[in-house]
C-alpha positions in Angstrom: -22.9 9.1 -89.0 -26.2 10.7 -88.2 -27.3 7.5 -86.6 -24.3 7.3 -84.4 -24.8 11.0 -82.9 -28.5 10.1 -82.2 -27.4 7.0 -80.3 -24.7 9.0 -78.4 -27.4 11.5 -77.6 -29.9 8.7 -76.5 -27.0 7.0 -74.2 -26.3 10.4 -72.6 -30.0 11.1 -71.9 -30.8 7.6 -70.6 -27.7 8.0 -68.2 -28.9 11.2 -66.9 -32.4 10.0 -66.2 -30.8 6.7 -64.5 -28.6 8.9 -62.3 -31.4 11.3 -61.5 -33.8 8.5 -60.4 -31.0 6.8 -58.2 -30.2 10.1 -56.4 -33.8 10.5 -55.9 -34.3 7.0 -54.3 -31.1 7.7 -52.2 -32.3 11.0 -50.9 -35.7 9.5 -49.9 -34.0 6.5 -48.2 -31.7 9.3 -45.9 -35.0 11.0 -45.2 -36.4 8.1 -43.6 -33.1 7.2 -41.9 -31.1 9.3 -39.5 -28.3 8.5 -36.8 -29.8 11.0 -34.6 -33.3 10.2 -34.5 -35.8 7.3 -34.9 -35.6 3.9 -33.3 -32.2 2.2 -32.8 -33.0 -0.3 -35.7 -33.2 2.7 -38.0 -30.1 4.0 -36.5 -28.3 1.0 -37.3 -30.0 0.8 -40.5 -28.6 4.1 -41.5 -25.1 3.1 -40.4 -25.3 -0.1 -42.5 -26.8 1.7 -45.5 -24.3 4.8 -45.6 -21.1 2.8 -44.8 -18.6 2.4 -47.5 -18.4 -1.0 -49.1 -15.0 -3.1 -49.2 -15.6 -6.5 -51.0 -17.9 -8.4 -48.8 -17.5 -5.9 -45.8 -18.7 -2.6 -44.5 -16.3 0.3 -43.6 -18.0 2.2 -40.9 -16.8 5.7 -39.7 -15.6 5.8 -36.2 -17.8 8.7 -35.4 -20.9 6.9 -36.3 -20.0 3.9 -34.2 -19.4 6.0 -31.2 -22.7 8.0 -31.7 -24.6 4.6 -32.2 -23.1 3.3 -28.8 -23.9 6.6 -27.1 -27.5 6.3 -28.4 -27.8 2.8 -27.2 -26.3 3.6 -23.6 -28.7 6.6 -23.5 -31.7 3.9 -24.2 -30.6 1.6 -21.6 -30.1 4.3 -19.0 -33.7 5.6 -19.8 -35.2 2.1 -19.6 -33.1 1.6 -16.3 -34.4 4.8 -14.7 -38.0 4.0 -15.8 -37.5 0.8 -14.0 -36.1 2.2 -10.9 -39.1 4.7 -10.9 -41.6 1.9 -11.2 -40.1 0.0 -8.5 -40.2 2.9 -6.3 -43.8 3.2 -6.9 -44.4 -0.4 -6.4 -42.4 -0.2 -3.1 -44.4 2.8 -1.9 -47.8 1.1 -2.8 -46.7 -2.1 -1.2 -46.4 -0.2 1.9 -49.6 1.7 1.5 -51.3 -1.8 1.3 -49.5 -3.1 4.3 -50.9 -0.2 6.3 -54.4 -0.6 5.1 -54.2 -4.3 5.7 -53.2 -3.6 9.4 -55.8 -0.8 9.7 -58.5 -3.2 8.5 -57.0 -6.0 10.9 -57.6 -3.4 14.0 -61.0 -2.3 12.7 -62.4 -5.8 12.5 -60.9 -6.5 16.2 -62.4 -3.6 17.4 -65.8 -4.7 15.8 -65.5 -7.9 17.6 -65.0 -6.3 20.9 -68.0 -3.9 20.3 -70.3 -6.8 19.7 -69.7 -8.3 23.2 -70.5 -4.8 24.8 -74.1 -3.5 25.5 -76.7 -2.5 23.0 -76.1 1.2 24.1 -72.6 2.4 24.1 -70.7 5.7 23.8 -68.7 6.8 21.0 -66.9 10.2 21.3 -69.2 10.9 24.2 -72.2 10.4 22.3 -74.6 7.2 23.1 -75.3 5.3 20.1 -77.5 2.0 19.5 -75.6 -1.2 18.7 -77.1 -1.3 15.2 -76.1 2.6 14.5 -72.6 1.7 15.6 -72.5 -1.5 13.6 -73.5 0.4 10.6 -70.8 3.1 11.1 -68.0 0.7 11.6 -69.0 -1.4 8.7 -69.1 1.9 6.5 -65.4 2.5 7.6 -64.4 -1.2 6.8 -66.2 -0.8 3.4 -64.2 2.5 2.6 -61.0 0.6 3.8 -61.8 -2.4 1.8 -62.5 -0.2 -1.5 -59.1 1.8 -0.8 -57.2 -1.6 -0.5 -58.8 -2.9 -3.7 -57.9 0.3 -5.4 -54.2 0.1 -4.2 -53.9 -3.6 -5.1 -55.3 -2.6 -8.6 -52.6 -0.2 -8.8 -50.0 -2.4 -7.6 -51.1 -4.8 -10.2 -50.7 -2.3 -12.9 -47.3 -1.1 -11.8 -46.1 -4.9 -11.7 -47.4 -4.9 -15.5 -45.4 -1.5 -16.4 -42.2 -3.2 -14.7 -42.8 -6.3 -16.7 -43.1 -4.5 -19.9 -40.0 -2.2 -19.0 -38.0 -5.4 -18.2 -38.9 -6.9 -21.5 -38.1 -3.7 -23.4 -34.7 -3.7 -21.7 -33.9 -7.3 -22.4 -35.0 -6.7 -26.3 -32.8 -3.9 -26.4 -29.8 -5.8 -24.9 -30.5 -8.5 -27.1 -30.5 -6.4 -30.1 -27.5 -4.6 -29.1 -25.4 -7.8 -28.3 -26.5 -9.1 -31.7 -25.2 -6.2 -33.6 -22.2 -6.3 -31.6 -21.7 -10.0 -32.3 -22.2 -9.3 -36.1 -19.6 -6.5 -35.9 -17.0 -8.8 -34.0 -17.4 -11.5 -36.6 -17.0 -9.1 -39.6 -13.9 -7.6 -37.6 -12.4 -11.3 -37.1 -13.2 -12.2 -40.9 -11.4 -9.1 -42.1 -8.4 -9.9 -40.1 -8.3 -13.5 -41.4 -8.4 -12.4 -44.7 -5.8 -9.6 -44.3 -3.5 -12.3 -42.5 -4.0 -14.6 -45.6 -3.1 -11.8 -47.9 0.0 -11.0 -45.8 0.9 -15.0 -45.7 0.3 -14.9 -49.6 2.5 -11.9 -50.0 5.4 -13.3 -48.0 4.9 -16.7 -49.8 5.2 -14.9 -53.2 8.7 -13.4 -52.2 
């Protein structure tokens, strides 16, 4: 009889310890995953882990699905907004580069005309030697070229940002489509199983 009591006490203690460890693991997982923070992948994982089980399926709360849908749409809107802003920057810089190219062309034409004139020429009412005048013009051209290279560099960087944003958008859309497809397949499987059960029930009558 004493051995039986000891065995019962041991089983109770073991069960309590097992439940405590399991509850602690669940709490740690819940701290890592959240429906209202983190990446979309973590939010989907939260819904999958916290959903109730029904045979081989998951029963998901509608509120969770709506929240997940809203978060996904918000992410897509943010990416689209960044794309629009980046495209506006690219367009603006393209216009500035075109203006600089036009200005550089005009300056080069002016330089060619100047080379045909006399050694002594007037600039803003001041007489300058041809070498001094050429030095001034080439300095202007050098400055314009430097600005042109700067804007080309910024333009390339903007293109890189745009490509990365589009890639992120494509990955997000692909991820959302995969989850939507999996959910649809699960729903269709549940419907087929329900129809099979209904058919069995009808046949059994």
